[in-house]
N, C-alpha and C positions, 0 to 999 in steps of 0.2 A: 372566459376572462382568464388571462396568465397572471399568476402569481407575480410578486413583486420578490425577490430572495431576499432582498435587504430589508424588507417589512419582516418576511416568515423569521429568518436569522434573527432579528431583534427582539420578537415576540417570544421566540424559543429560550433566548438568555433571561429575557426577563422572568418566564416562568419554572425557570430551574430550581427555586428556591423550594424549602421545605416544606412549606405551606402557600401553594401559590393560588389556591381557591380565588380569594378576594382579587388577587389582578385579572383572573379569568373573567369572573363576573362583570367587573367594570368593563373589560373588551366586549363583551356581550350586545352593549348598547355603546361601542364607540363611535366617533366620527368617521373612524376609516375601516371600509367595508372589509379589507384584508384582514384586520383584526379583527371584525366581528365574525366573520367566517371561520378564521382559524378557533376564537374562543368557543364556538358554537362546534365544531369539530371535537374541541376537548371536552366539550361537558358532555357529549351524547360517548364518546368513548369512557369517560369516566362513571360513565351511569349517572348523572346529575338529573339529567334529563334523557325521556325515551326516544330511540331513533324511530319507531314505528309505536303506533297507536296514536291516541289522542292525546295533545298536548295542547293547552290552552294559554293562551297571554293573557292575563289582565292588568287593566291599569287601572288605580287606586286613586281617587282625587280626596284628599282630608282635609280636614281644618281642625288647628292645634292651638288650643286656648289656655295649654300651661307648660312652664317651662320642664323639659326634662321628659315630656310625656312621647314625643316625634321617637325617641331614643327607643325610651320603653315600649313601645309598639313595635318598632323593627326589631328589639331584640326576638319579643313575643312571636314575630312572625317568623323570622329564622331558624330559633330555639324547635316549635312546634310544628314548623313546616319541612323540616330538613330530610326528612324521609320521602317527601312529594314534589315539594316546592324550593324554586330558588327564589331570593328577593334580590331584586336592584333597587337602588336607592332613584328616585326620578324628580324631576323639578317639580312640585306641588302634591308629592306623593309617594307612588312605588309602583315598580313594574313586577308582579307576579309569573313565574314561569311553573306551570303544574303538569307534570304527568298524571292524568287524569285516573288511569288504570288503580295507581298505588292510594289511591284515596277511599276510606271507606265511610267518610261523613260530606256533607255538602260543603264546597270551598266556601260559598260567601257565609254561610253561619260559623265555619272556624275562622273566618276573618273577623268577624264581628265578635265573635265570643274571644279573640285575642285583642279587641281594641282596649285599652285602660281608659279610666276618666280623665277628661282634657285633650281627648282627641275624637273626632268625629268622622266618619267616612261618610261623603257625601254623595258619590257616585263610584262604580264601579261597571268597567266595559270591559269586554272580551273578545278575543278574535283567534283563531283554530291557527298554529303552524303546522303547517305540511311536511309531511316525511321526508321528500323531496327538495325540499329547500335549504339552503344553506349558508342562511344571513336570518339573523330574527327580527332586522329592523322593521319590514312590511308588518311583520303582526302586530310589533309596537305601535308601530304608529296607526294601524286602524284601530286596536284596542284604546290608547289614548283617545284618538277621536272619537271613538264610541262612550268612552268615560265622559268627555265633555259634553255630548249630544242629552246623554243621562242625566247630566247634571242640570242641564237646561231645561229639560222635557219630564222627566221622571215617569211618573205611571201612567203618561200618554202614551209611553210605546210599551210595544209587544213584549220585548224579551231586552236584553242589555248585549246582545252577543253580536258582533258585526256582519255578521252573515245574515243575519235578519233585519237588519236597518240599511240597505243598498241604498233606497230612495233620501233617508233622512242625511245619509253621508253625503249624497251626491248635493244637495240641497247645502250642507255645513261649508262644501266647499266654494260658494258661492259667497262672494262678499257683500255687507249690506248696505243696499242702496235702495232708500225708498222711494225715489222718483224712478227705479229701476220698477217698482210695483205697478206706482201710478200710470206707466206709459204701457207696460205689458200687459196688466189685466184690473182696468176700470173697477170691475165688477168685484175684485179682493179687495180694491183700496175702499170702495164704498162700504162692502161688507166690514171691515176691519174697524172704519168708524158708526159703524151702526150699533144698534142693541145687540148686546152677545146674545140673543135666544135666536136672532136672525142668522146669524154668523155659524152658531154652533147647528143649526138647524141644516142650512148647508153644506156645512163641512162634513157631517154626518151622512146625509144623503149622497155625496160625494165618497165618502169613505167606504160605503156599503156597495159602490158600482152603481149607484140610480136603483137599487133594489128598494123597493118601497116597504116590504113587508121587514125587512132588515133593518132598516132605518129607524121604522117606528118601535120595534124592537128595544132599538138602543137609547133612543129618547123617550121610552116608556107614554108614546101619545098614540091615538088612533090616526088610522091612514087620512080621513076626513081633514084631521086637524094639520097632517104634514100636508095635504094637497091647499088647507086654504094659506097655509104659511109660504107656500111657494108660489101662489098664485100672486100674496102681499108684497111679493119683493119689488124692490126698484127696477125701472125697466132695463137698465145695466145688465143686472144681477140674470133678471131672466132671459136676455138675449144672449148671453154667456150661457147659461144652463142648456139653449134651445142647439146651440151649435158647439158641434164635435171638438174643434180644436180650443175653441176659447173657454169650451168646459175643461179641457184638461188644463188650462194656463190657469184658470182659475182656482183650480185644485192645488196645483204646486205652490201658486202663491199664497194662498191661504196659510200654507205648510210652513212655507219659507218665515212668512210672519210670525208664526207660532214661536219658530227657533229662532229669529231675531229677538223675540221679546221675552223668551226663555220660560214659558211656562204656559200650563193649558188653563183655558179659561172653562171657569164652573160651568155647571148647566143652569139656567136659570130656571125656577118653575112654570111649568106651561101653563098659560093663561087661558082661561076659558074661553073658546072660539066657536062661532056659529058654522053650521053646515053649509057648505059652499060646493057647486057644483064641480068636478074635476077638472083642472084646466088642461089647454091642448097639448102643452108642453110635456104632460106626463102619459099622454094616451097610448104612447107604446112600451111605458115603464115596466121592468121585470116584476112581477108580484109574485 
């Protein structure tokens, strides 16, 4: 992309002051791409951000309950992290850009140790900045999205890194329309309105790749109990589990409903259930 000389000259003239660090940091997440690119080049050339090696962008969502606490938190992050992290003020929180090789402690621990009374960090999402990138915004956007997902789902997620949450990020991009679920997967709609134990059983079974041993270990139940639960599902659910495309749609629809509802459904105690013959739909399940 060709640079706009007018934009470059305006930025250069703005940054010629004795201490222009604050202007550079503001421009790192400016609405203007050329300003962002110029700011990132400057931050790298001044060694505020590593040009190579692991650089992680973290988005923080914070809840502030006391006046002055936000400013105190910002000062603590800026002062304690100056050797390895630059701090950008963001809507509803902060963006942290950390050169990972410079840190000798867990960044998450450092963040929480810097948090004063009256501030609660409710979610952290991260994304890697690639060495060949000349613009910080892609990583910032992915970190923000990941933080929103972490805020909604918490411990249900395997990590808070964007790279590990591709499916959740894809689902996050879908607008919330319950009618979509009802038409695309009647089985998911049925399970979401059903007893939580049924919903958890099917979701865990699908999460495990329909591996009976893995699903039973996660649910802490005997495989005979799992067979019984699946056999006793409503017809629309059994039909979806027996069909490849409907099964995939059911799985994604359940995850989408979790995301829209913003919290994991707690596991219900397993009831005592009689032994039943293995249902036909599981005859070829991976054991």
